[in-house]
C-alpha positions in Angstrom: -18.6 -80.8 33.3 -20.6 -83.8 33.1 -23.3 -84.1 31.0 -25.7 -86.8 30.6 -26.0 -87.7 26.6 -29.5 -89.0 26.8 -30.5 -87.0 24.2 -28.7 -88.1 21.3 -28.8 -91.8 22.1 -32.2 -91.4 22.8 -33.0 -89.9 19.3 -31.4 -93.4 18.0 -33.7 -95.3 19.7 -37.7 -93.3 19.6 -39.8 -93.8 16.4 -40.9 -90.1 16.0 -39.0 -87.7 13.7 -37.7 -85.7 16.5 -34.3 -85.4 17.2 -34.1 -82.0 19.3 -34.7 -81.7 23.1 -32.9 -79.7 26.0 -29.3 -81.2 25.5 -30.2 -79.2 21.9 -30.0 -75.8 23.9 -27.5 -76.7 25.8 -25.6 -77.3 23.4 -25.4 -73.7 21.5 -26.0 -71.8 24.7 -22.4 -72.9 26.1 -19.7 -70.9 24.2 -16.0 -70.6 25.4 -13.2 -68.0 24.7 -11.1 -68.7 21.8 -10.3 -66.4 18.5 -6.2 -65.3 18.2 -3.8 -67.1 20.1 -3.3 -63.9 22.6 -6.6 -63.8 24.0 -6.9 -67.6 24.1 -3.2 -67.6 26.0 -4.3 -65.7 28.7 -7.5 -67.7 29.4 -9.9 -64.9 27.8 -9.3 -62.4 29.9 -8.4 -59.4 27.6 -12.0 -58.2 27.3 -10.9 -55.4 29.7 -8.3 -54.4 27.7 -9.0 -54.8 24.5 -6.6 -54.3 21.4 -7.3 -57.4 20.0 -10.5 -58.8 17.5 -11.3 -61.8 19.7 -12.5 -59.3 22.5 -15.5 -58.2 19.8 -16.8 -62.1 21.3 -16.6 -60.5 25.0 -16.7 -57.2 24.8 -16.6 -55.3 22.0 -15.8 -52.0 23.6 -12.1 -53.4 23.9 -11.9 -52.8 19.4 -11.8 -49.4 20.4 -8.8 -49.6 21.8 -7.1 -50.7 18.5 -5.4 -47.5 17.2 -4.1 -48.9 13.5 -5.6 -50.6 11.0 -4.9 -54.6 11.6 -5.3 -58.0 9.7 -5.2 -61.4 11.8 -5.2 -64.8 11.3 -5.5 -67.9 14.0 -4.9 -71.4 13.3 -5.9 -74.6 15.6 -4.8 -77.3 15.7 -7.0 -80.0 18.3 -5.3 -83.1 19.8 -8.6 -85.1 21.4 -8.2 -88.1 23.7 -11.0 -89.3 25.8 -10.5 -92.8 27.9 -13.7 -94.8 28.3 -15.0 -96.1 31.8 -17.3 -99.1 31.3 -17.8 -101.0 33.9 -13.7 -101.2 35.1 -12.9 -101.5 31.4 -11.0 -98.6 30.0 -10.5 -97.4 26.8 -8.8 -94.4 24.9 -8.6 -92.7 21.3 -6.8 -89.6 20.4 -6.6 -87.9 17.2 -5.7 -84.7 15.7 -8.0 -81.7 13.6 -7.1 -78.4 12.6 -9.1 -75.2 11.8 -9.0 -71.7 11.4 -9.9 -70.1 14.7 -9.8 -66.5 13.8 -10.1 -64.4 10.3 -10.5 -60.7 11.1 -9.7 -57.2 9.8 -10.8 -54.2 11.8 -10.2 -50.6 10.2 -9.0 -48.0 12.6 -10.3 -44.1 12.0 -8.2 -41.1 14.1 -10.4 -38.5 14.6 -9.7 -35.2 15.8 -11.1 -34.3 19.7 -11.1 -30.8 18.9 -14.0 -31.0 16.2 -15.6 -34.5 16.9 -16.4 -33.3 20.5 -13.7 -34.9 22.4 -14.1 -38.3 20.4 -10.4 -40.0 19.6 -11.3 -42.5 16.9 -13.6 -45.1 15.8 -13.1 -48.6 14.3 -15.3 -50.6 12.1 -14.6 -54.5 11.8 -15.6 -58.0 10.5 -14.5 -61.1 10.8 -14.7 -64.4 12.9 -14.2 -66.4 15.8 -14.8 -70.0 16.7 -16.8 -69.8 20.3 -17.1 -73.7 20.0 -15.7 -77.2 19.0 -17.9 -79.7 18.6 -14.8 -82.2 18.0 -14.9 -85.8 20.1 -13.6 -89.1 19.6 -14.5 -91.9 22.4 -14.4 -96.1 21.9 -17.4 -97.9 24.9 -15.6 -101.6 25.3 -16.4 -103.7 27.6 -18.9 -107.1 29.3 -22.2 -106.2 30.7 -25.5 -108.3 31.7 -28.0 -106.1 29.2 -28.2 -105.3 25.6 -29.5 -102.2 23.4 -32.6 -104.6 22.7 -33.6 -104.9 25.9 -34.1 -100.9 25.6 -35.9 -101.4 22.4 -38.1 -104.1 23.8 -39.4 -101.4 26.3 -40.6 -98.9 23.7 -41.7 -101.9 21.7 -43.9 -103.5 24.5 -48.0 -102.7 24.3 -47.6 -102.2 20.8 -49.2 -104.2 17.7 -46.0 -105.8 15.5 -48.1 -104.7 12.2 -47.2 -101.3 13.7 -43.9 -100.9 15.1 -42.6 -99.8 11.9 -44.7 -97.0 11.8 -44.4 -95.5 15.6 -40.6 -97.0 16.4 -38.7 -97.1 13.0 -35.1 -95.8 13.9 -35.1 -98.3 16.9 -37.3 -101.2 18.0 -38.5 -101.2 14.3 -35.1 -102.2 12.9 -34.7 -104.6 16.2 -37.8 -106.5 14.5 -36.8 -106.1 11.1 -33.5 -107.9 11.5 -34.9 -110.4 14.3 -32.8 -109.0 17.1 -36.5 -109.1 19.1 -39.4 -111.5 18.7 -42.9 -110.9 19.5 -44.4 -112.0 22.4 -48.2 -113.0 23.7 -50.1 -109.6 24.6 -48.0 -107.3 22.3 -45.1 -108.1 24.4 -41.4 -108.5 23.1 -38.6 -110.8 23.8 -34.7 -111.3 22.3 -32.8 -114.6 22.1 -30.2 -113.1 24.5 -31.4 -114.6 27.7 -27.8 -116.1 29.0 -24.3 -115.1 29.1 -22.7 -111.7 28.6 -23.0 -108.8 26.0 -19.8 -107.8 24.5 -20.5 -104.0 24.2 -18.1 -102.1 21.3 -19.7 -98.4 21.0 -17.7 -96.0 19.0 -19.1 -92.1 18.8 -17.3 -89.5 16.6 -18.5 -85.9 16.7 -17.4 -83.3 14.3 -18.2 -79.2 13.4 -18.3 -76.6 15.9 -19.6 -72.7 16.2 -18.1 -69.9 14.3 -19.7 -66.2 15.1 -19.4 -63.4 12.2 -19.1 -60.5 13.3 -19.6 -56.6 12.0 -18.6 -54.3 14.6 -18.6 -50.7 15.7 -16.6 -49.0 18.3 -15.6 -46.1 19.8 -12.7 -44.1 21.9 -14.1 -41.2 23.9 -11.3 -38.6 25.8 -9.3 -41.6 26.1 -11.4 -42.9 28.9 -14.7 -44.8 28.1 -14.9 -47.1 25.2 -18.1 -48.1 23.2 -18.9 -50.6 21.0 -21.6 -52.7 19.3 -21.5 -55.8 17.2 -24.0 -57.8 15.5 -23.1 -61.1 15.0 -24.6 -64.1 12.7 -23.3 -67.8 14.2 -22.6 -70.6 12.0 -23.6 -74.3 13.4 -22.0 -77.4 12.0 -22.7 -81.1 13.9 -22.4 -84.3 12.7 -22.5 -87.5 15.2 -22.1 -91.0 13.5 -22.1 -93.8 15.5 -21.8 -97.6 15.5 -22.6 -99.6 18.3 -22.0 -103.8 18.6 -22.5 -106.6 20.8 -21.5 -110.1 20.6 -23.0 -112.2 22.7 -20.7 -115.0 25.1 -23.1 -117.9 24.8 -22.8 -119.5 21.7 -25.4 -121.6 22.0 -28.1 -118.8 21.1 -29.4 -118.6 18.1 -28.9 -114.6 17.7 -24.7 -114.1 17.7 -24.2 -110.5 17.4 -25.9 -107.2 16.4 -24.6 -103.8 15.1 -26.6 -101.2 15.5 -25.4 -97.6 13.3 -26.3 -93.9 13.1 -25.8 -90.5 11.6 -27.1 -87.4 12.2 -26.6 -83.6 10.7 -27.5 -80.4 12.0 -26.7 -77.0 10.4 -27.9 -73.3 10.2 -27.6 -69.9 11.8 -28.2 -67.7 14.3 -28.2 -63.8 14.9 -27.6 -61.8 18.2 -26.4 -58.8 18.5 -23.8 -57.7 21.6 -22.9 -53.7 23.3 -20.0 -53.2 25.8 -18.1 -50.2 27.6 -15.0 -50.6 29.2 -14.2 -47.6 31.5 -10.5 -46.0 32.4 -10.3 -44.2 35.7 -6.6 -45.3 35.3 -4.3 -45.7 33.2 -2.9 -48.3 34.9 -6.9 -49.7 35.9 -9.9 -50.6 33.7 -12.8 -51.9 33.9 -15.6 -53.4 31.2 -18.9 -54.6 31.1 -21.0 -56.5 28.4 -24.4 -57.7 27.7 -25.4 -59.9 24.7 -29.5 -60.4 23.2 -30.4 -64.4 23.1 -29.4 -66.0 19.4 -32.2 -66.8 17.6 -31.2 -70.1 15.9 -33.1 -71.5 12.3 -31.4 -75.0 12.6 -32.0 -78.1 9.9 -31.6 -81.6 11.1 -31.5 -84.5 9.2 -31.1 -88.5 10.7 -30.5 -92.2 9.6 -30.3 -95.7 11.6 -29.7 -99.2 10.2 -29.0 -102.4 12.0 -27.8 -106.1 10.9 -28.0 -108.9 12.6 -25.9 -112.3 12.8 -27.8 -115.2 12.9 -27.0 -119.3 12.9 -29.0 -118.8 9.9 -26.6 -116.1 8.5 -26.6 -112.4 8.7 -30.3 -110.5 8.5 -30.3 -107.0 7.4 -32.8 -104.4 6.6 -33.6 -103.8 2.7 -32.4 -100.3 1.3 -35.5 -99.1 0.2 -36.9 -99.5 3.8 -34.0 -97.7 6.0 -35.4 -95.4 7.6 -34.4 -91.5 7.1 -35.8 -88.7 9.0 -35.4 -84.4 9.0 -37.0 -81.5 11.0 -36.5 -77.6 10.7 -36.8 -75.9 14.1 -36.0 -73.2 16.4 -34.1 -72.4 19.5 -33.2 -69.4 21.6 -30.3 -69.4 23.6 -30.0 -67.4 27.0 -29.4 -64.1 27.4 -25.5 -63.6 28.4 -23.7 -60.6 30.2 -20.3 -60.4 31.6 -18.1 -57.8 34.0 -14.3 -57.6 33.8 -11.0 -55.8 35.6 -7.9 -55.4 33.7 -4.0 -53.9 35.6 -1.5 -52.9 34.4 1.6 -53.6 36.7 3.8 -50.5 35.1 6.0 -52.0 32.2 5.9 -55.5 33.4 3.1 -56.8 32.3 -0.5 -57.6 33.4 -3.4 -59.2 35.1 -7.0 -59.6 33.5 -10.7 -61.4 35.1 -13.9 -61.8 34.1 -17.0 -62.9 35.4 -19.7 -64.3 33.0 -23.6 -64.7 33.8 -25.5 -67.2 31.3 -29.4 -67.8 31.9 -29.6 -71.3 31.2 -32.9 -72.1 32.0 -34.2 -69.3 29.7 -33.4 -71.0 26.5 -36.4 -73.0 24.6 -37.1 -74.6 21.3 -40.3 -73.9 18.8 -40.6 -75.4 15.4 -40.5 -73.0 12.6 -43.3 -70.6 11.5 -45.9 -71.8 8.9 -44.3 -75.6 10.1 -45.7 -78.7 7.7 -45.0 -80.2 11.3 -45.4 -78.1 14.3 -44.5 -79.8 17.0 -44.6 -78.0 20.4 -42.0 -78.9 21.8 -43.4 -78.7 25.7 -42.2 -81.7 27.4 -38.8 -80.4 26.3 -38.7 -76.9 27.3 -39.9 -78.0 31.0 -37.0 -80.0 30.8 -34.9 -76.8 30.3 -36.5 -75.2 32.7 -35.9 -78.1 35.5 -32.8 -79.5 35.1 -31.2 -75.8 34.6 -29.4 -73.0 36.2 -28.2 -69.9 36.1 -24.4 -70.5 34.9 -21.4 -68.0 36.3 -18.1 -68.7 34.8 -14.9 -67.5 35.9 -11.6 -66.7 34.3 -8.5 -65.4 35.2 -5.1 -64.8 32.6 -1.8 -62.3 33.1 0.9 -61.0 30.5 4.5 -60.4 31.5 6.8 -58.4 29.2 9.7 -60.2 29.4 11.5 -57.6 26.7 10.1 -54.7 24.6 9.1 -57.0 22.0 8.8 -60.5 24.1 5.6 -61.3 26.0 4.6 -64.4 28.2 0.6 -65.2 29.2 -1.4 -68.1 31.1 -4.6 -68.1 32.2 -7.3 -70.4 34.1 -11.1 -70.3 33.5 -13.7 -72.2 35.2 -17.3 -72.9 33.5 -19.4 -73.3 35.7 -22.0 -77.0 35.1 -25.2 -75.9 33.9 -27.2 -77.9 35.8 -29.4 -78.0 39.1 -28.6 -79.9 42.2 -30.7 -83.0 42.8 -31.5 -83.6 38.9 -29.2 -87.0 38.1 -26.0 -85.1 36.9 -23.2 -84.3 39.0 -22.1 -80.6 38.9 -18.6 -80.8 37.9 -17.1 -77.9 36.0 -15.1 -77.2 32.8 -11.9 -76.0 32.8 -9.4 -74.7 31.1 -5.7 -74.0 31.6 -3.8 -71.7 29.4 -0.4 -70.6 28.3 1.0 -68.8 25.5 4.0 -66.5 23.8 3.7 -63.4 21.9 6.8 -61.6 19.8 6.0 -57.6 18.5 7.9 -56.8 15.5 5.5 -53.3 15.3 4.0 -53.8 12.2 3.8 -57.7 12.1 3.7 -59.9 15.3 3.1 -63.5 16.0 1.2 -65.2 19.0 0.9 -68.8 20.2 -0.4 -70.4 22.5 -1.7 -73.9 24.2 -4.9 -74.2 25.9 -6.1 -77.7 27.8 -9.5 -78.1 27.8 -10.7 -81.2 30.8 -14.4 -83.0 30.9 -15.8 -85.6 32.8 -18.6 -86.4 31.5 -21.5 -89.5 31.5 -23.2 -90.9 28.6 -25.9 -93.6 28.2 -25.7 -95.4 25.4 -29.5 -96.7 25.8 -32.0 -96.4 28.4 -30.5 -95.0 31.4 -32.6 -97.1 34.1 -31.1 -100.0 32.8 -27.6 -101.5 34.1 -25.2 -101.9 31.8 -26.4 -98.6 29.9 -24.0 -95.9 31.5 -19.9 -95.4 31.1 -17.9 -92.5 32.2 -15.7 -90.4 30.2 -12.9 -88.1 30.7 -12.0 -86.4 27.9 -8.9 -83.4 27.1 -9.1 -81.4 24.7 -5.2 -80.0 24.2 -5.5 -76.8 21.2 -2.5 -75.6 19.6 -3.1 -71.7 18.5 -0.5 -69.9 16.6 -1.5 -66.1 15.1 -0.4 -63.8 12.8 -1.5 -60.5 12.6 -0.1 -57.5 10.6 -1.1 -53.4 11.4 -1.5 -52.0 8.1 -1.0 -48.3 8.9 
């Protein structure tokens, strides 16, 4: 996957109070397999087999194959690694974080098929699965001819200096306040950085994720047809902090260095419905299909920026009372999703599963909340969604090998297509997942472990992408270790 992270960067530089753009819609539209270690170890291909709570995030009909009341919990450890290439300078970072990726309870009710018209069982389930992680750490460092100050100057040109605080409080207004940019004739601006190089250092830390809380109902008809539906409430938390430092190599300059910082916090909830079916024409063959309605999110953003400049006359800073703060409430609707799957049981040797998922990215949109005190149409942002994005097709393949009556080995691969259209300035690199796992079943108690390696390459623009020196390329790997404990209660 190659994502052009212009959204957050432009938010940090603009003077309007809107952080929201097409990249926000994409962030919440892209969800991945997760939940239990068993499902993760098979790269999310259990949707045609079922029998595991994770499948409610893909095909809730799979819940109908749970025969006994079941409790499960999964611990997830993420090992984050990144390597940033900034004009030939490579910088590596690493971090480790932990969270829960699954917690669930399923009550299974056996039915008498003679009494209930060939219905064999009904299941009620509740719990959550982690369907996306926003955990990222990267550091960009190196030498360039340009500065973020040049981007601030482009914003400010044409604006009288008496209005720069009001119109550009989060970017050029801060630079003006600390004397990093200066007024020139004709409402133009300049900077003291006119010779030498700029030594860049930008650290970015992102945290949070998306947890889907589900309430599910499923049923088993004639041991051939399995049906399921689930109501989902998705909790979104996204936090970003950045620090952008520049030191200028020409020591004769009055301006020696700058330090620009930013914080963004996003929270909210989204709601959708998902329905699915699994058909088993043979004991060794299953077919599945599922559809998810668009998810409607109500989100709240808050953000702030600050800046200091080191000069020959000492440190220039913004008065605490003038540090800009913004907040905004808005809505995002993410696309409809659908998937089809197939599962093959290889006698007593194991099973192979595959799934294809369709996501209509161009149908996402942003809007102000109803009765907003600061309504905004998001016209340009919604046009960008339709212009930049395409329908994505994601592929998953996984297998489970039965090593003994109690021990299982698993592996899988998933390919998530780039959401970007061709010839839109974004490379069409996919996001790739490689998975492996083991499971041991004692009967009433079972334990599963899995490892999931996620790899992506991202283009990151620290400021105006038309200015040479703003771009870096970031290669990221997220190696997740999952451990699930399950208990069958009857």
